[in-house]
C-alpha atoms as one frame of an Amber mdcrd trajectory, in Angstrom:
protein
 -29.779  52.522  72.572 -29.007  52.070  68.887 -29.390  54.901  66.396 -31.814
  54.204  63.530 -29.996  56.749  61.336 -26.338  55.718  61.281 -23.838  53.971
  63.513 -22.638  56.292  66.257 -18.833  56.039  66.585 -17.288  54.188  69.516
 -16.701  56.055  72.777 -19.482  58.622  72.297 -21.562  59.317  75.443 -25.237
  58.412  75.784 -27.176  59.585  78.862 -30.064  57.532  80.297 -33.060  59.007
  82.159 -35.915  57.519  84.191 -38.878  59.893  84.304 -36.583  62.842  83.665
 -34.057  61.859  86.333 -30.566  61.183  85.059 -29.611  57.581  85.870 -26.170
  57.547  84.296 -24.169  57.401  81.093 -22.658  54.759  78.850 -20.137  54.922
  76.038 -21.074  53.574  72.622 -19.412  50.432  71.320 -20.153  49.086  67.862
 -22.979  51.610  67.492 -24.769  50.640  70.717 -24.849  52.063  74.239 -25.792
  49.706  77.077 -26.667  50.768  80.603 -27.725  48.645  83.554 -28.951  49.611
  86.990 -30.353  47.993  90.100 -32.236  51.073  91.244 -35.520  50.662  89.337
 -38.447  49.790  91.571 -41.447  47.705  90.462 -43.646  49.419  87.902 -43.583
  50.589  84.305 -40.866  53.029  83.331 -40.182  54.940  80.134 -36.399  55.009
  79.883 -35.027  57.777  77.674 -31.582  57.612  76.092 -30.035  60.759  74.639
 -26.968  61.279  72.488 -26.045  64.973  72.353 -24.270  64.748  69.012 -20.941
  66.122  67.863 -19.470  67.909  64.860 -20.493  65.036  62.562 -23.616  63.492
  64.135 -26.805  65.257  65.162 -28.442  64.901  68.545 -30.715  61.867  68.820
 -32.791  60.181  71.478 -35.006  57.173  71.982 -37.365  55.722  74.551 -38.090
  52.171  75.654 -40.626  50.857  78.115 -39.141  48.861  80.982 -41.455  46.849
  83.224 -40.096  45.857  86.626 -42.264  43.223  88.272 -42.294  42.206  91.919
 -41.235  38.561  91.906 -41.556  37.671  95.598 -40.970  38.882  99.100 -39.474
  37.047 102.026 -37.131  37.210 104.980 -33.663  35.891 105.671 -32.524  33.678
 108.536 -32.193  36.739 110.767 -35.779  37.825 110.176 -34.834  40.747 107.914
 -37.450  41.409 105.238 -36.544  41.871 101.594 -38.132  42.134  98.174 -36.990
  40.607  94.933 -38.025  41.925  91.527 -37.303  41.210  87.877 -37.113  43.464
  84.841 -38.810  42.880  81.504 -37.971  44.972  78.443 -40.866  46.062  76.226
 -38.702  48.137  73.845
C-alpha cells in the first residue's frame, strides 16, 4: 500500500484484510507497506490495506484486486496429492 496523499513515515503500521478477515500487518518503509502471505486460495480477492493514522496523518485505506490462479495439481513420489497456484496482482 502506498498513500496517494503524502508519504507515510517509516515504521507506521498498516493492516491487511482479505474479505474482512485480518491477514496481518506490515510496517511502512519509504512510504510503502508490503505484506506477503501463502494462505490465499485460488480465486479473486479484494485485499484491503488500512493505516489508522496518528497525530499528524489521517486514517487512510486502499483496495487492490488479487487473482490467485490454480496452476496445476499433482502428486509426489509417495502418492500424496498437492495443488500449486500462482498469484497475479490486478491493483
